[in-house]
C-alpha atoms as one frame of an Amber mdcrd trajectory, in Angstrom:
protein
 -11.243   1.738  -1.304 -10.308  -1.847  -0.585 -10.888  -4.431  -3.317 -11.766
  -7.958  -2.197 -10.899 -10.708  -4.618 -11.045 -14.330  -3.640  -8.984 -14.943
  -0.524  -7.164 -11.555  -0.654  -7.834  -7.885  -0.242  -6.054  -5.353  -2.415
  -5.345  -1.635  -1.868  -3.744   0.604  -4.491  -1.823   3.234  -2.497  -0.699
   5.420  -5.380   1.731   5.179  -8.282   2.851   1.539  -8.272   2.368   0.906
  -4.554   0.004  -1.967  -3.798  -0.901  -3.709  -0.567  -2.098  -7.348  -0.680
  -3.391  -9.200   2.360  -4.239 -12.849   2.389  -7.007 -14.509   4.304  -4.355
 -16.068   6.573  -3.093 -12.556   7.488   0.119 -12.346   5.471   0.680  -8.809
   4.116   2.662  -7.908   1.008   3.633  -4.489  -0.333   4.756  -3.934  -3.893
   6.907  -0.837  -4.680   6.054   1.322  -1.637   7.700   4.483  -2.916   9.231
   6.762  -3.975   8.689   9.145  -1.048   9.018  12.252  -3.284   5.512  11.653
  -4.651   4.027  11.902  -1.181   1.395   9.187  -1.475   2.614   7.471   1.739
   3.089  10.672   3.800   0.413   9.784   6.360   0.685   6.029   5.986   2.745
   3.987   8.512   1.154   0.719   9.320   4.434  -1.255   9.604   2.511  -4.462
   9.000   4.209  -5.819   5.863   5.662  -9.350   6.052   7.106  -9.047   2.542
   8.137  -5.900   0.588   8.882  -6.135  -3.145  10.927  -3.470  -4.908  10.986
  -3.773  -8.719  13.665  -1.217  -9.713  15.569   1.884  -8.669  12.820   4.431
  -9.434  10.655   2.757  -6.795  13.350   2.216  -4.175  12.897   4.381  -1.123
  14.119   3.317   2.361  11.739   5.701   4.136   8.690   4.259   2.356   9.922
   0.683   3.029  10.229   1.556   6.794   6.653   2.908   6.822   5.149  -0.392
   5.682   7.537  -3.167   6.859   7.403  -5.098  10.071  10.652  -5.358  11.996
  11.032  -8.982  10.846  10.000  -8.326   7.211  11.693  -9.747   4.147  12.506
  -7.161   1.561  13.069  -8.405  -2.006  14.937  -5.944  -4.249  15.952  -6.305
  -7.877  19.722  -6.774  -8.205  20.134  -3.561 -10.241  19.132  -1.182  -7.491
  22.102   0.974  -6.482  21.478   3.763  -3.967  24.468   5.813  -5.211  22.727
   6.220  -8.597  19.532   7.571  -7.045  18.976  11.215  -6.154  18.530  11.780
  -2.383  19.058   8.109  -1.448  22.094   7.076   0.561  21.046   3.820   2.172
  21.888   0.715   0.189  19.437  -2.210   0.196  21.980  -4.291   2.178  22.004
  -1.616   4.905  18.236  -1.847   5.523  17.348  -3.334   8.926  15.507  -6.268
   7.403  16.226  -9.611   5.793  17.061  -8.385   2.226  17.075 -10.639  -0.783
  18.360  -9.463  -4.172  16.783 -11.037  -7.237  17.167 -11.219 -11.036  14.359
 -10.787 -13.479  13.934 -14.466 -14.257  13.586 -16.303 -10.902  11.066 -18.494
  -9.174  11.307 -19.085  -5.427   9.392 -19.817  -2.239   9.347 -17.585   0.825
   7.442 -19.304   3.653   3.823 -19.762   2.421   4.344 -17.616  -0.656   5.317
 -18.638  -4.183   7.038 -15.829  -6.078   8.511 -15.230  -9.499  10.063 -12.325
 -11.385   9.857 -11.277 -15.014  11.825  -8.857 -17.183  10.525  -5.284 -17.107
  11.822  -2.667 -19.556  10.976  -0.445 -22.500  11.855  -1.806 -25.921  14.371
   0.467 -27.771  12.220   0.382 -30.867   9.003   1.098 -28.982   7.217   4.319
 -28.060   8.423   4.652 -24.495  11.772   6.315 -25.019  13.170   9.768 -24.326
  14.000  12.459 -26.885  17.279  10.704 -27.664  15.638   7.379 -28.335  16.791
   5.903 -25.055  14.305   3.655 -23.282  13.168   5.057 -19.939  13.696   1.627
 -18.419  16.595  -0.369 -19.756  16.573  -4.117 -20.062  18.143  -5.769 -17.005
  17.398  -2.836 -14.664  14.107  -3.967 -13.258  11.562  -6.701 -12.930   7.939
  -7.573 -12.490   6.675  -9.679  -9.598   4.201 -12.475  -9.485   3.134 -13.733
  -6.018   0.635 -16.394  -4.990  -1.189 -15.588  -1.738  -3.752 -18.099  -0.353
  -4.293 -19.566  -3.816  -4.533 -16.233  -5.694  -1.718 -15.293  -8.040  -1.262
 -11.489  -8.400   1.028 -10.075 -11.015   2.590  -6.554 -11.186   4.471  -6.408
 -14.498   6.699  -3.495 -13.290   7.516  -0.371 -15.174   7.512  -2.008 -18.602
   6.107  -2.406 -22.099   3.808  -5.294 -22.781   5.602  -8.375 -24.180   4.589
 -11.662 -25.687   6.040 -13.599 -22.704   3.435 -11.975 -20.412   0.737 -13.999
 -22.261   2.242 -17.301 -21.059   1.684 -16.432 -17.404  -1.225 -17.842 -15.461
  -2.504 -14.891 -13.506  -5.585 -14.409 -11.430  -5.161 -10.700 -10.620  -3.364
  -8.450 -13.115  -2.073  -5.062 -11.859  -0.942  -3.307 -15.112   0.555   0.128
 -15.395  -1.630   2.180 -17.662  -0.267   5.721 -17.530   1.936   5.550 -20.587
   5.050   7.611 -21.232   7.298   5.455 -19.052   5.259   2.186 -19.265   2.598
   0.578 -21.410  -0.389   2.922 -21.811  -4.053   2.104 -21.280  -4.490   0.795
 -24.850  -1.486  -1.546 -24.587  -2.536  -2.667 -21.133  -6.068  -3.411 -22.293
  -4.722  -5.434 -25.215  -2.476  -7.353 -22.783  -5.379  -8.065 -20.438  -7.406
  -9.396 -23.372  -4.597 -11.802 -24.283  -3.759 -12.933 -20.679  -7.409 -13.318
 -19.577  -6.946 -12.889 -15.828  -9.897 -13.211 -13.462  -9.606  -9.508 -12.531
  -7.732  -6.439 -13.708  -6.884  -3.597 -11.349  -4.831  -0.864 -13.064  -2.116
   1.137 -11.293   0.734   3.620 -12.142  -1.460   6.445 -13.532  -2.532   9.987
 -12.598   0.206  10.572 -10.014   1.621  13.339 -12.166   0.832  14.905 -15.552
   3.030  12.613 -17.730   0.988   9.557 -16.662  -2.541  10.977 -16.674  -5.007
   8.803 -18.515  -8.714   8.068 -19.115  -9.538   5.307 -16.671 -13.166   5.086
 -17.749 -12.084   4.395 -21.291  -9.682   1.700 -19.986 -12.503   0.032 -18.092
 -14.624  -0.089 -21.246 -11.752  -1.417 -23.330 -11.054  -4.209 -20.929 -14.706
  -5.088 -20.321 -15.224  -5.302 -24.097 -12.624  -8.097 -24.051 -14.784 -10.026
 -21.578 -12.322  -9.503 -18.774 -13.507  -8.294 -15.324 -11.986  -4.954 -14.300
 -12.172  -2.716 -11.288 -10.777   0.632 -10.302  -9.344   1.458  -6.883  -9.360
   5.236  -7.083  -8.733   7.731  -4.340
C-alpha cells in the first residue's frame, strides 16, 4: 500500500525501511536493510536519489545497491563500521556512491532537500536493555533523520527510546518505531505522537520478527485518542 500525504508518497517496505517520493520526483530511502530479514529480496528499483542509514544494524551494502541510483548520495552515521557487523565486509567509503558520514546533531542541505539528524539510543536506566542492563543501542552509535521533501518534513527517530528533545521538532510526518524490545514500544510511541502533534503518524519497525510483534490496532486507537491522524501501511 502506498500512503499519499501532501506532496509526497510513502511506502513502508518492512522493518525500518521507508521509501519517500516527492511530487518533483526525488526519491529517498531510509534504512533499506538489513538483507538478512529478506524484506527487499524481490525489490530492486534502483531509483533512490538519497539513501539514509541510521546505524550499523541497518547497514547493508546489498540492500543499498537494490534501491540506489548510480549517482545516489548515501548518508551514513559516523559510527557504522563494517568490521563490527556479521557478514558485512564492504565499508561505507567503498560503496560506489557519493557517501557522506554524519553525526547525530547535524543540519545540512543536499540539493533541494533539507536534512537533520538527532540522537538515537536506549537510555541505560530505561526498559530497552539486555539481561546485563546494557542498552541495545548505545548513545553515539546511531541517529534519527528528518528530511523535508517538497514542503513536507518527515522524521524517522531511528532505533531509539522517546526523549524530551523529540517534542521540540516540527514534524509533519512521524515514522516512529513501535515494536518495543530494541526501541520505544507502541505505548511510548503513542505518547510521543501526542506530544509532538504531527499531521500524520505512520508506524514502522514492528512485526518483522517475534521480539518486535505488537498490536497495531491498539496503537491506532491510542494515537487517534490523542487527536493525531494515524495510518497503517501493512503488507
